[in-house]
ROGURO-507520 format. One record per residue: residue in one letter; x, y, z of N, C-alpha, C, O in turn; residue number from 0. Coordinates in nm, 2 decimals. Layout:
ATOM  resn     n_u     n_v     n_w    ca_u    ca_v    ca_w     c_u     c_v     c_w     o_u     o_v     o_w  resi
ATOM     A       X       Y       Z       X       Y       Z       X       Y       Z       X       Y       Z   NUM
...
% end
This chain:
ATOM  resn     n_u     n_v     n_w    ca_u    ca_v    ca_w     c_u     c_v     c_w     o_u     o_v     o_w  resi
ATOM     M    0.09   -0.09   -0.03    0.02    0.05    0.00    0.17    0.12    0.04    0.28    0.12    0.10     0
ATOM     E    0.04    0.21   -0.07    0.14    0.35   -0.07    0.08    0.39   -0.01   -0.04    0.36    0.00     1
ATOM     P    0.17    0.53    0.08    0.13    0.63    0.12    0.03    0.76    0.07    0.05    0.85   -0.01     2
ATOM     T   -0.05    0.74    0.13   -0.14    0.88    0.06   -0.15    1.03    0.11   -0.08    1.06    0.21     3
ATOM     I   -0.23    1.11    0.07   -0.22    1.22    0.24   -0.37    1.29    0.14   -0.37    1.33    0.03     4
ATOM     S   -0.50    1.27    0.24   -0.55    1.32    0.17   -0.64    1.49    0.22   -0.68    1.51    0.33     5
ATOM     I   -0.64    1.56    0.13   -0.67    1.69    0.15   -0.87    1.66    0.15   -0.94    1.59    0.08     6
ATOM     P   -0.88    1.73    0.24   -1.03    1.75    0.25   -1.11    1.83    0.12   -1.02    1.91    0.08     7
ATOM     P   -1.21    1.84    0.05   -1.28    1.87   -0.04   -1.23    2.02   -0.07   -1.14    2.06   -0.14     8
ATOM     V   -1.33    2.09    0.03   -1.29    2.22    0.06   -1.17    2.29   -0.02   -1.19    2.38   -0.10     9
ATOM     W   -1.05    2.22    0.01   -0.95    2.23    0.02   -0.93    2.31   -0.16   -0.99    2.28   -0.26    10
ATOM     Q   -0.84    2.39   -0.17   -0.78    2.35   -0.35   -0.69    2.24   -0.33   -0.66    2.19   -0.23    11
ATOM     Y   -0.65    2.22   -0.44   -0.55    2.09   -0.43   -0.42    2.18   -0.44   -0.40    2.30   -0.46    12
ATOM     P   -0.36    2.10   -0.41   -0.22    2.20   -0.46   -0.16    2.18   -0.57   -0.20    2.08   -0.64    13
ATOM     R   -0.01    2.28   -0.61   -0.02    2.25   -0.79    0.10    2.16   -0.72    0.08    2.04   -0.73    14
ATOM     F    0.24    2.19   -0.63    0.32    2.12   -0.65    0.36    2.01   -0.51    0.29    1.98   -0.42    15
ATOM     G    0.49    1.96   -0.53    0.42    1.81   -0.44    0.56    1.86   -0.40    0.64    1.93   -0.46    16
ATOM     F    0.56    1.76   -0.21    0.74    1.73   -0.21    0.79    1.65   -0.24    0.79    1.53   -0.25    17
ATOM     G    0.90    1.79   -0.24    1.03    1.68   -0.28    1.06    1.78   -0.43    1.17    1.82   -0.47    18
ATOM     Q    0.95    1.80   -0.48    0.98    1.90   -0.61    1.11    2.02   -0.53    1.15    2.08   -0.44    19
ATOM     R    1.12    1.97   -0.72    1.35    2.11   -0.65    1.19    2.22   -0.76    1.10    2.19   -0.84    20
ATOM     T    1.26    2.38   -0.68    1.23    2.49   -0.75    1.33    2.63   -0.83    1.39    2.55   -0.90    21
ATOM     E    1.37    2.73   -0.87    1.48    2.81   -0.88    1.46    2.84   -0.77    1.55    2.92   -0.76    22
ATOM     R    1.39    2.85   -0.61    1.47    2.93   -0.43    1.53    2.79   -0.45    1.65    2.79   -0.50    23
ATOM     G    1.46    2.61   -0.42    1.51    2.55   -0.34    1.45    2.46   -0.32    1.34    2.50   -0.36    24
ATOM     Q    1.42    2.28   -0.25    1.31    2.15   -0.29    1.24    2.20   -0.23    1.28    2.30   -0.16    25
ATOM     I    1.11    2.17   -0.22    0.99    2.16   -0.16    1.00    2.05    0.04    0.93    1.96    0.11    26
ATOM     I    1.07    2.10    0.05    1.02    2.00    0.19    0.94    2.00    0.32    0.95    1.96    0.44    27
ATOM     G    0.85    2.06    0.23    0.72    2.07    0.37    0.58    2.16    0.30    0.61    2.26    0.23    28
ATOM     M    0.43    2.11    0.32    0.34    2.23    0.30    0.30    2.26    0.40    0.34    2.22    0.51    29
ATOM     K    0.14    2.38    0.37    0.06    2.39    0.50   -0.01    2.45    0.42    0.02    2.50    0.32    30
ATOM     Y   -0.12    2.45    0.49   -0.27    2.48    0.42   -0.36    2.61    0.40   -0.45    2.55    0.33    31
ATOM     Y   -0.42    2.77    0.41   -0.47    2.83    0.48   -0.56    2.85    0.52   -0.54    2.93    0.61    32
ATOM     A   -0.68    2.82    0.52   -0.84    2.73    0.48   -0.91    2.86    0.53   -0.89    2.92    0.63    33
ATOM     E   -1.00    2.87    0.43   -1.05    2.96    0.42   -1.18    3.03    0.60   -1.24    2.96    0.68    34
ATOM     D   -1.17    3.10    0.59   -1.27    3.18    0.77   -1.18    3.14    0.84   -1.23    3.10    0.95    35
ATOM     T   -0.98    3.12    0.82   -0.91    3.17    0.94   -0.84    3.23    0.94   -0.79    3.28    0.84    36
ATOM     Y   -0.81    3.25    1.07   -0.78    3.33    1.12   -0.58    3.36    0.99   -0.56    3.45    0.90    37
ATOM     L   -0.50    3.28    1.02   -0.43    3.30    0.90   -0.45    3.33    0.79   -0.36    3.38    0.73    38
ATOM     A   -0.58    3.30    0.70   -0.61    3.33    0.62   -0.66    3.42    0.56   -0.67    3.43    0.43    39
ATOM     D   -0.73    3.54    0.65   -0.73    3.61    0.70   -0.63    3.67    0.65   -0.58    3.68    0.53    40
ATOM     E   -0.60    3.73    0.78   -0.44    3.81    0.74   -0.35    3.79    0.62   -0.29    3.88    0.57    41
ATOM     Y   -0.35    3.63    0.55   -0.24    3.61    0.48   -0.33    3.59    0.36   -0.28    3.67    0.28    42
ATOM     G   -0.40    3.56    0.32   -0.47    3.48    0.16   -0.45    3.34    0.24   -0.37    3.29    0.32    43
ATOM     T   -0.57    3.30    0.17   -0.60    3.13    0.10   -0.52    3.06    0.05   -0.47    3.12   -0.04    44
ATOM     G   -0.50    2.99    0.05   -0.42    2.95   -0.03   -0.26    2.85    0.02   -0.17    2.86    0.10    45
ATOM     W   -0.28    2.80   -0.04   -0.07    2.71    0.05    0.03    2.76    0.03    0.08    2.82   -0.07    46
ATOM     R    0.08    2.73    0.13    0.26    2.75    0.11    0.31    2.68    0.13    0.28    2.59    0.20    47
ATOM     Y    0.44    2.69    0.06    0.48    2.49   -0.01    0.61    2.60    0.13    0.61    2.72    0.11    48
ATOM     I    0.69    2.54    0.23    0.83    2.54    0.32    0.98    2.45    0.20    0.98    2.35    0.13    49
ATOM     L    1.08    2.53    0.22    1.16    2.56    0.05    1.32    2.54    0.12    1.39    2.64    0.14    50
ATOM     L    1.36    2.43    0.15    1.57    2.43    0.15    1.57    2.47    0.10    1.50    2.42    0.01    51
ATOM     P    1.64    2.59    0.06    1.77    2.67   -0.05    1.84    2.54   -0.02    1.83    2.45   -0.10    52
ATOM     N    1.91    2.52    0.08    2.08    2.51    0.04    1.99    2.40    0.23    1.91    2.43    0.33    53
ATOM     K    2.08    2.23    0.17    2.05    2.15    0.26    2.17    2.09    0.33    2.19    1.97    0.35    54
ATOM     N    2.26    2.18    0.36    2.33    2.18    0.41    2.38    2.31    0.52    2.49    2.35    0.55    55
ATOM     T    2.24    2.35    0.56    2.19    2.44    0.65    2.05    2.39    0.68    1.97    2.36    0.59    56
ATOM     E    2.00    2.39    0.84    1.94    2.48    0.86    1.75    2.57    0.83    1.64    2.54    0.85    57
ATOM     D    1.82    2.68    0.78    1.71    2.74    0.71    1.62    2.76    0.66    1.64    2.87    0.62    58
ATOM     D    1.50    2.74    0.61    1.40    2.72    0.50    1.32    2.85    0.53    1.34    2.93    0.62    59
ATOM     E    1.22    2.84    0.43    1.17    2.99    0.37    1.09    2.87    0.34    1.11    2.76    0.29    60
ATOM     T    0.96    2.99    0.41    0.83    2.96    0.30    0.76    3.08    0.22    0.75    3.20    0.24    61
ATOM     R    0.69    2.97    0.08    0.64    3.12   -0.05    0.54    3.03   -0.05    0.52    2.92   -0.01    62
ATOM     I    0.45    3.12   -0.13    0.19    3.08   -0.17    0.32    3.07   -0.30    0.43    3.09   -0.35    63
ATOM     E    0.18    3.00   -0.30    0.25    2.93   -0.51    0.25    3.04   -0.59    0.27    3.00   -0.71    64
ATOM     D    0.24    3.16   -0.60    0.23    3.17   -0.72    0.46    3.21   -0.67    0.54    3.15   -0.74    65
ATOM     D    0.51    3.29   -0.57    0.58    3.27   -0.58    0.73    3.16   -0.62    0.85    3.17   -0.60    66
ATOM     I    0.63    3.07   -0.70    0.72    2.91   -0.66    0.74    2.93   -0.86    0.66    2.98   -0.94    67
ATOM     K    0.82    2.88   -0.87    0.89    2.82   -1.00    0.98    2.69   -1.02    1.10    2.67   -1.02    68
ATOM     L    0.88    2.62   -1.05    1.01    2.46   -1.13    1.09    2.49   -1.18    1.07    2.61   -1.20    69
ATOM     L    1.21    2.44   -1.22    1.30    2.45   -1.30    1.32    2.35   -1.35    1.34    2.24   -1.30    70
ATOM     S    1.31    2.40   -1.52    1.31    2.35   -1.67    1.34    2.24   -1.62    1.36    2.22   -1.50    71
ATOM     P    1.34    2.12   -1.73    1.41    2.02   -1.80    1.54    2.01   -1.80    1.59    1.94   -1.71    72
ATOM     Q    1.61    2.07   -1.89    1.71    2.11   -1.85    1.84    2.17   -1.73    1.96    2.14   -1.73    73
ATOM     E    1.76    2.26   -1.64    1.79    2.30   -1.53    1.75    2.24   -1.39    1.74    2.31   -1.28    74
ATOM     L    1.72    2.11   -1.39    1.72    1.98   -1.35    1.85    1.91   -1.43    1.97    1.90   -1.41    75
ATOM     K    1.76    1.89   -1.51    1.94    1.70   -1.53    2.06    1.82   -1.49    2.17    1.77   -1.46    76
ATOM     T    2.06    1.93   -1.50    2.19    1.98   -1.45    2.21    1.95   -1.29    2.29    1.88   -1.24    77
ATOM     V    2.09    2.02   -1.22    2.10    2.01   -1.04    2.15    1.85   -1.00    2.24    1.81   -0.93    78
ATOM     L    2.01    1.74   -1.10    2.11    1.56   -1.03    2.24    1.59   -1.08    2.34    1.62   -1.02    79
ATOM     E    2.22    1.59   -1.27    2.44    1.55   -1.24    2.50    1.60   -1.16    2.59    1.55   -1.10    80
ATOM     T    2.47    1.70   -1.14    2.55    1.78   -1.08    2.60    1.71   -0.90    2.71    1.70   -0.84    81
ATOM     E    2.45    1.67   -0.86    2.45    1.65   -0.73    2.51    1.53   -0.75    2.61    1.51   -0.68    82
ATOM     I    2.48    1.41   -0.86    2.51    1.29   -0.88    2.69    1.26   -0.87    2.75    1.17   -0.80    83
ATOM     N    2.72    1.32   -0.91    2.87    1.34   -0.97    2.92    1.41   -0.86    3.04    1.38   -0.86    84
ATOM     S    2.90    1.50   -0.73    2.95    1.50   -0.60    2.96    1.43   -0.54    3.07    1.41   -0.47    85
ATOM     Y    2.79    1.29   -0.54    2.78    1.20   -0.43    2.89    1.01   -0.49    2.90    0.90   -0.43    86
ATOM     L    2.94    1.06   -0.63    3.06    0.96   -0.63    3.25    1.01   -0.63    3.36    0.95   -0.63    87
ATOM     R    3.20    1.09   -0.64    3.32    1.19   -0.62    3.30    1.12   -0.44    3.40    1.05   -0.41    88
ATOM     Q    3.23    1.12   -0.33    3.21    1.11   -0.15    3.23    0.99   -0.18    3.33    0.98   -0.10    89
ATOM     V    3.22    0.83   -0.25    3.22    0.74   -0.27    3.28    0.70   -0.25    3.31    0.62   -0.16    90
ATOM     E    3.39    0.76   -0.42    3.46    0.73   -0.37    3.59    0.81   -0.27    3.71    0.78   -0.27    91
ATOM     S    3.55    0.90   -0.21    3.71    0.90   -0.12    3.69    0.82   -0.02    3.80    0.77    0.02    92
ATOM     L    3.57    0.78    0.05    3.50    0.66    0.14    3.64    0.58    0.06    3.76    0.59    0.08    93
ATOM     K    3.57    0.51   -0.02    3.63    0.35   -0.03    3.78    0.36   -0.01    3.84    0.28    0.05    94
ATOM     H    3.88    0.53   -0.08    3.96    0.49   -0.06    4.04    0.45    0.11    4.13    0.39    0.16    95
ATOM     E    3.88    0.59    0.17    3.92    0.64    0.34    3.94    0.41    0.42    4.01    0.36    0.51    96
ATOM     L    3.83    0.36    0.31    3.79    0.21    0.41    3.98    0.11    0.32    4.05    0.04    0.39    97
ATOM     N    4.01    0.14    0.17    4.11    0.07    0.21    4.25    0.12    0.30    4.33    0.05    0.35    98
ATOM     A    4.24    0.27    0.29    4.32    0.34    0.41    4.33    0.26    0.50    4.44    0.21    0.52    99
ATOM     V    4.20    0.19    0.62    4.17    0.11    0.69    4.17    0.05    0.68    4.25    0.02    0.77   100
ATOM     G    4.16   -0.05    0.61    4.21   -0.22    0.60    4.08   -0.31    0.64    4.08   -0.42    0.68   101
ATOM     V    3.95   -0.19    0.60    3.83   -0.21    0.60    3.81   -0.33    0.41    3.86   -0.28    0.31   102
ATOM     T    3.75   -0.45    0.38    3.69   -0.48    0.27    3.62   -0.39    0.27    3.60   -0.32    0.37   103
ATOM     F    3.54   -0.37    0.10    3.45   -0.35    0.04    3.42   -0.43   -0.05    3.51   -0.48   -0.12   104
ATOM     I    3.26   -0.45   -0.06    3.22   -0.53   -0.21    3.20   -0.36   -0.32    3.16   -0.25   -0.29   105
ATOM     S    3.25   -0.43   -0.45    3.18   -0.29   -0.54    3.11   -0.27   -0.64    3.14   -0.32   -0.75   106
ATOM     T    3.04   -0.22   -0.62    2.91   -0.25   -0.65    2.96   -0.20   -0.81    2.84   -0.18   -0.83   107
ATOM     E    2.99   -0.18   -0.88    2.99   -0.15   -1.03    3.04   -0.31   -1.16    3.05   -0.35   -1.27   108
ATOM     S    3.07   -0.36   -0.97    3.07   -0.51   -1.08    2.99   -0.62   -0.98    2.97   -0.63   -0.86   109
ATOM     T    2.96   -0.70   -1.11    2.87   -0.80   -1.08    2.87   -0.87   -1.01    2.78   -0.92   -0.94   110
ATOM     D    3.09   -0.91   -1.01    3.17   -1.04   -0.95    3.12   -1.05   -0.80    3.08   -1.14   -0.73   111
ATOM     E    3.13   -0.87   -0.79    3.12   -0.84   -0.61    3.29   -0.99   -0.53    3.31   -1.07   -0.45   112
ATOM     K    3.37   -0.91   -0.66    3.46   -0.94   -0.50    3.54   -0.85   -0.45    3.57   -0.75   -0.51   113
ATOM     L    3.59   -0.92   -0.31    3.63   -0.83   -0.23    3.78   -0.76   -0.33    3.86   -0.80   -0.42   114
ATOM     T    3.76   -0.68   -0.25    3.88   -0.53   -0.26    4.01   -0.59   -0.19    4.10   -0.59   -0.27   115
ATOM     Q    4.04   -0.65   -0.07    4.12   -0.68   -0.08    4.17   -0.78   -0.04    4.11   -0.87   -0.09   116
ATOM     P    4.25   -0.82    0.03    4.31   -1.02    0.09    4.31   -1.00    0.15    4.31   -0.88    0.18   117
ATOM     P    4.27   -1.19    0.29    4.18   -1.20    0.34    4.33   -1.14    0.47    4.29   -1.09    0.58   118
ATOM     Y    4.41   -1.14    0.45    4.55   -1.07    0.59    4.57   -0.98    0.49    4.58   -1.00    0.37   119
ATOM     L    4.59   -0.84    0.58    4.66   -0.74    0.54    4.84   -0.70    0.55    4.91   -0.77    0.61   120
ATOM     S    4.89   -0.61    0.49    4.98   -0.66    0.53    5.07   -0.54    0.62    5.02   -0.43    0.57   121
ATOM     L    5.17   -0.51    0.72    5.16   -0.53    0.83    5.16   -0.39    0.75    5.06   -0.32    0.74   122
ATOM     H    5.29   -0.36    0.70    5.22   -0.16    0.60    5.13   -0.13    0.61    5.08   -0.07    0.70   123
ATOM     D    5.04   -0.16    0.47    4.87   -0.19    0.49    4.75   -0.17    0.69    4.63   -0.17    0.73   124
ATOM     L    4.89   -0.16    0.74    4.79   -0.19    0.91    4.88   -0.08    1.00    4.88   -0.07    1.12   125
ATOM     V    4.94   -0.01    0.93    5.01    0.08    0.96    5.01    0.15    0.94    5.08    0.24    1.00   126
ATOM     D    4.92    0.17    0.79    4.88    0.32    0.76    4.76    0.32    0.81    4.72    0.43    0.84   127
ATOM     A    4.67    0.21    0.83    4.57    0.22    0.89    4.56    0.27    1.03    4.46    0.34    1.06   128
ATOM     G    4.63    0.25    1.10    4.64    0.32    1.23    4.67    0.45    1.22    4.60    0.54    1.24   129
ATOM     K    4.81    0.44    1.16    4.82    0.67    1.14    4.72    0.70    1.10    4.68    0.80    1.16   130
ATOM     F    4.65    0.65    1.00    4.51    0.75    0.88    4.40    0.71    1.06    4.30    0.73    0.99   131
ATOM     I    4.36    0.68    1.16    4.26    0.67    1.22    4.30    0.75    1.36    4.21    0.78    1.44   132
ATOM     L    4.47    0.78    1.40    4.46    0.85    1.52    4.53    0.97    1.44    4.62    1.05    1.49   133
ATOM     K    4.46    0.99    1.30    4.43    1.18    1.28    4.30    1.21    1.27    4.25    1.32    1.27   134
ATOM     E    4.22    1.06    1.25    4.04    1.12    1.34    4.08    1.15    1.46    4.09    1.26    1.50   135
ATOM     I    4.09    1.05    1.51    4.05    1.05    1.64    4.12    1.22    1.70    4.07    1.27    1.80   136
ATOM     A    4.25    1.29    1.61    4.29    1.37    1.70    4.25    1.53    1.62    4.30    1.64    1.64   137
ATOM     K    4.17    1.50    1.55    4.12    1.61    1.52    3.88    1.61    1.49    3.79    1.68    1.44   138
ATOM     H    3.88    1.47    1.56    3.77    1.51    1.57    3.66    1.59    1.74    3.69    1.65    1.85   139
ATOM     P    3.56    1.56    1.69    3.53    1.76    1.85    3.50    1.66    1.94    3.59    1.68    2.02   140
ATOM     D    3.43    1.55    1.98    3.45    1.47    2.11    3.61    1.46    2.16    3.62    1.51    2.27   141
ATOM     Y    3.70    1.42    2.12    3.82    1.40    2.23    3.88    1.61    2.24    3.86    1.67    2.34   142
ATOM     L    3.93    1.69    2.11    3.89    1.77    2.13    3.86    1.89    2.29    3.89    1.97    2.37   143
ATOM     T    3.71    1.75    2.22    3.61    1.90    2.44    3.68    1.76    2.53    3.62    1.76    2.64   144
ATOM     L    3.78    1.64    2.54    3.84    1.62    2.67    3.91    1.68    2.72    3.97    1.76    2.65   145
ATOM     E    3.93    1.68    2.83    4.04    1.71    2.92    4.13    1.59    2.92    4.13    1.52    3.03   146
ATOM     Y    4.17    1.57    2.86    4.20    1.40    2.89    4.35    1.49    2.83    4.36    1.58    2.75   147
ATOM     Q    4.45    1.43    2.91    4.62    1.42    2.97    4.66    1.37    3.01    4.70    1.37    3.13   148
ATOM     P    4.67    1.29    2.91    4.80    1.16    2.95    4.93    1.12    2.92    4.98    1.17    2.82   149
ATOM     D    5.00    1.03    3.00    5.15    1.01    2.94    5.19    1.05    2.86    5.27    1.14    2.84   150
ATOM     L    5.10    0.95    2.73    5.12    0.88    2.65    5.01    0.93    2.54    4.90    0.88    2.53   151
ATOM     T    5.07    1.04    2.43    4.99    1.19    2.30    4.91    1.06    2.20    4.92    0.94    2.17   152
ATOM     I    4.85    1.15    2.19    4.89    1.10    2.00    4.92    1.10    1.92    4.88    1.06    1.81   153
ATOM     G    5.02    1.14    1.96    5.17    1.25    1.86    5.25    1.12    1.98    5.31    1.22    2.02   154
ATOM     D    5.28    1.05    2.04    5.32    0.95    2.10    5.29    0.85    1.99    5.37    0.83    1.90   155
ATOM     A    5.15    0.78    2.02    5.17    0.69    1.91    5.20    0.71    1.74    5.23    0.61    1.67   156
ATOM     D    5.19    0.85    1.68    5.21    0.84    1.55    5.36    0.80    1.61    5.39    0.70    1.67   157
ATOM     T    5.42    0.87    1.59    5.57    0.82    1.61    5.56    0.73    1.63    5.48    0.69    1.54   158
ATOM     A    5.60    0.62    1.73    5.60    0.49    1.71    5.53    0.43    1.60    5.58    0.32    1.57   159
ATOM     L    5.42    0.47    1.53    5.39    0.33    1.41    5.50    0.45    1.31    5.55    0.38    1.22   160
ATOM     S    5.54    0.55    1.31    5.65    0.57    1.22    5.77    0.48    1.21    5.83    0.43    1.12   161
ATOM     Y    5.79    0.49    1.36    5.91    0.48    1.38    5.92    0.29    1.32    6.02    0.24    1.25   162
ATOM     L    5.80    0.20    1.36    5.77    0.10    1.29    5.80    0.03    1.16    5.85   -0.08    1.12   163
ATOM     E    5.75    0.16    1.08    5.70    0.24    0.91    5.93    0.21    0.90    5.96    0.13    0.81   164
ATOM     V    5.99    0.25    0.94    6.14    0.27    0.94    6.19    0.08    0.95    6.24    0.02    0.86   165
ATOM     E    6.15    0.04    1.06    6.18   -0.13    1.05    6.11   -0.20    0.94    6.15   -0.31    0.92   166
ATOM     L    6.00   -0.16    0.88    5.97   -0.21    0.81    6.08   -0.25    0.63    6.12   -0.34    0.56   167
ATOM     E    6.09   -0.10    0.65    6.20   -0.07    0.47    6.30   -0.16    0.46    6.35   -0.17    0.57   168
ATOM     P    6.37   -0.23    0.36    6.42   -0.33    0.37    6.53   -0.24    0.40    6.52   -0.11    0.40   169
ATOM     P    6.67   -0.32    0.45    6.76   -0.26    0.47    6.81   -0.25    0.36    6.77   -0.31    0.26   170
ATOM     E    6.93   -0.14    0.36    7.01   -0.10    0.24    7.10   -0.15    0.24    7.15   -0.18    0.34   171
ATOM     N    7.17   -0.19    0.08    7.30   -0.23    0.07    7.38   -0.11    0.12    7.38    0.01    0.07   172
ATOM     S    7.47   -0.18    0.26    7.62   -0.04    0.28    7.68   -0.14    0.31    7.66   -0.25    0.37   173
ATOM     K    7.78   -0.04    0.24    7.91   -0.16    0.24    7.99   -0.14    0.31    8.09   -0.22    0.32   174
% end
């Protein structure tokens, strides 16, 4: 069963729907000012649409139907392609991070669904993953707010991993 929204028969039917993209942002909400109500008397009867101009902020704006213009098919195509490309870059970045910490993942681009990592990671990969995790911890907001002052710091742990990295390097042929 598909979700439905019932609109009283005496109300006008809305021209726009949830999720549609307009020149001012995406429609994330709707409200109706019915006749013979205070809001309709003050602002006029009809639908108001709540728009999210930028998905990375909490600011929204409310507009009447006459102030809303949907994106043209070409504008919508451009916006969607831009978003898709952005998400693809994020996915690639996340895959790179997973590789850095030695986590396996299944490639969605392949029908084989082969794991991209061998069952045992090299010590070099584990050291790289450890350094990556230490950097993430050091910049994490929860860590930064701690009044934590141990004898050994994250910098010390990173230094220890650097020393281990040097030990893993093959010895130079010196005469």
